[in-house]
N, C-alpha and C positions, 0 to 999 in steps of 0.2 A: 528385546523384543524385535523381531524380523519386520522389514518393511511390508506393510499391507499391499494389497493389489490396488492399483490405480482405480479411482471410482468410476462407476458407470453413470453416465448423465441420467438425470432424473427430471430435467425439464424445469429446474427451479427458477429460471429466469426467462422463460418463453415470453417473447414479445417485448422485453425490456430493452432499453438503450442503456450502454455502459461505457464510460470513460475512464481510462486507467492512466495514471501518470508513472513515469519511470519503468515502463513497460518493456523496454528493449533489453535483450540479453538472455540470461538464463535464471534470473532470481524470482523473488515472490511476485513482482509486477507482472513479469511475462506469464507466469503461471496462473496468476489471477485473471489475466486478459484471455488465456487459452480456456481455463476453466468456465469463465463467463460465456465464451462462445459456445463451449460444449454444452452449456446448460440452456442455450437457446437465445442468448442476447445477441443484438447488434452491438458490435464492439469498435470503439476508437481507441487506437493505441497512441500513446504520445511519450515522447522522449526528447531529450536534446542532441542525442547522437543520431543523426539522419541514416547513415548506412546501416547501424545496428537495428535501428527501428524497422526500416524496411526488410531487412532480413528476418527479423522476428514475426513480422506481419506474413512474410513468404512462408515461414515454417508453420505457422498456424493454418494458413490457406492450403498447404500442401496436406496438412493432416485432416483438416475438416471439409475441403472442397470449397470453401468460401473464404477469400482473403478479407480480413477486417481492414477497416480504415486506418489511416495514420495521420498524424499532424505533429510536426517537429516543434517542440515547446521547452524553453528553459524556464522552469518554474521561479527561478530568481528574478525573471524579467516580467514586470508588470504588463507590458504591451504584448508579450507573447502569451501570457496567461489570458489575457482578454481575447487574443486571437483564437485560442484554443476553444474558449467558450462559444465564440461565435461560429467557428467551424463546426462544432459539435451541434448547435441548434440548427444550422443551416442544413447539415446532412441528416439529422435525426428529427428535428422538429421539437424535441424535448430531450432532456437528459433525466432517466429514471435513476441511474446510480452513478456516483462519482467516486472511485477509488483512489484515495490519495496515498500514494505509495513512495513517494520521492523522499530519500533520506541520504545522508552522508556520514560516515564515522571514521574511524582512525585512532589508533593508540598513540597518546602523547601525554607524558606527565605533566601535572599542572605548572610545576616550575619551568618547564620547558615550552610550555604551549604560548603561541604568539596571539595577539589580538586578532590578527587575520585568520589563524586557524580556528580559533573560538567563533568568530563571527560567521565564517563560511559554513560551519557545521550547523549553526543556528539558523542561518538564511535557508540553506537548503532542506533542512529537517523540519524546522518549526515555522519560520516566517513564511515559507512557501505555502504551507497549509492554509494559513490565514488568507493569503493572496488567492489561492483557489476556491476556497470557501465564500469568500467576499464575492467573487466572480460568478459563482454558479448558483449562489442561494436565491437571488432575485427571481430567476425563471422558475426555480422549485416552489418558491412562495406563490408565484402567480399560478402555478398548476395545483397548488395545494397538495403535493405530493413529491416524493423524492426520498433519496437515501444517500448518505455518505458513510463510507467505510474508510477509517484512517489506519495507518500502520504505525503502531507504537513499538514497544520493546519492554521486555521485563527489566532492562536497565532503568527504566523509568521508576521502578520500585526498588531494585536490588543494586548494590554496589559492585564496581568493578575498577581495579587499577587502570589508570591511563584513558579512562572513558568519561571524564567530567563533563566535557562539551556535549557528547553524544547523549549521555544519560540526563543532562539537564533539558536537552532539546526534547528528548522522548517523554521526560515527565510533563513538559509544556504541551506536547501533544495530548497527552491524557487529560490535563486541566482544559485545554482549549477544546477538545471534544465534549466534555461535559457542559462547559458554558455555552458553546455553540448549539448544543442539543436542547438546552433550556430555551433559548431564543427561538429556536426552530419548531418546536413542538408545536406552537399554537398555529402555526401554518401548515401542519400536516407532514412535516419533514422530520425523519429520523436521521440521527448521526451517532455512529458508535465507532469503536475502535478494536483491532485485534493486536494482541500484545506477545509476539513470538519470543522465544528464548534463542535457540540455535537452530537455524535452518541452513543446511549446507547447499552451496552452489559454488561454481568455479571462481567467481569473482572474489567471494568471501576468502576462498583458499589463497587468493593471489595477495590479498592485503592483510591476512593475519598469519602469524608465524605458526608452523606446526605444533610447537610447544603449547602456545596458547589454546589451540584448537583442541588438542588433546586433553587439556585441563578443563575446558568447557564441556567436552563429551562427558567426562567423569561426573559431571554435576547432573546430568540427565538420567532420570530413573530408568528409562528404556535402554540406556547404554548405547545410544545413537543419537545424531542430530535429526531433526525433522527433515523431511523431503519438502521442497518448496510448495508443492501442491497439497500438503497436509495444512499448511497455513492459509493457502488460497481456499481450500475447503471451508475453512471457518469464515472467511470472507464472503463465501458464496452464501452460506447461511445468513449473515448479517445483512447481505444486500437483498435476500429474498424475502418474500412474504411470511416465511415461517418464523421470522424474528419481529413481527409485527408490533409487538407490545415492548420491544427494547428500544431505548434511546439513552444516550449519556453514558453507556457502559462501556468498560474496557475488558475484554475478554481474553484471558490468558490462554495462549497456545503453547503449552510448555509441559515438559515432564520433569522439570527441576525439582529436586527436593528442597523442602523449606529450609 
């Protein structure tokens, strides 16, 4: 299947405020931030890499005419997570949508994996989600509204050699999403997750061998990886009022054969 045309904006997030973590670079987070801005939202980009973060904001500003706000944040640092929340509330007055995109992978066999490698992947991918959710929920509870969209992975369901730490973390993202949604529902807050299979971008190509990528592409029914904006499109749906009756759901964004 050929890559479809890039979507035309539909105003899905008109008047909304959106915070996106791990938004620097060329991956899903950057695309989610750009798509949110295209859909009419005021956007705050966050990442730990200051130069790339500002370059990403510049790219969106050049394309859309309005540069989004930025805030440097290492999601493994509690003080920086709290600062991100404070900056967002100061700039916007409220946060309508939080997109938790931060994650870290890498291919390591279990017998060669160190405690540090295991802990680092879980901290960036899963524990950071807990920190961000804990920081942003109180203001959403007070407003009786808000949406969180988490980035999971099909590896939370399916096995792949060398990915035990990442798969365990993403399965945790799915379980955390469901539990957090159950708590948040009574406060009018929705929490869902998107579960991509293979979305191609330059960073992934750097950290994954060509042989592994070729094998992963073979598993895709469309015979190609997703474009990052195709995953971001699903995030925009979950962030918008079109998904108003959905919470605690993990939506697969995948063409993988069963």
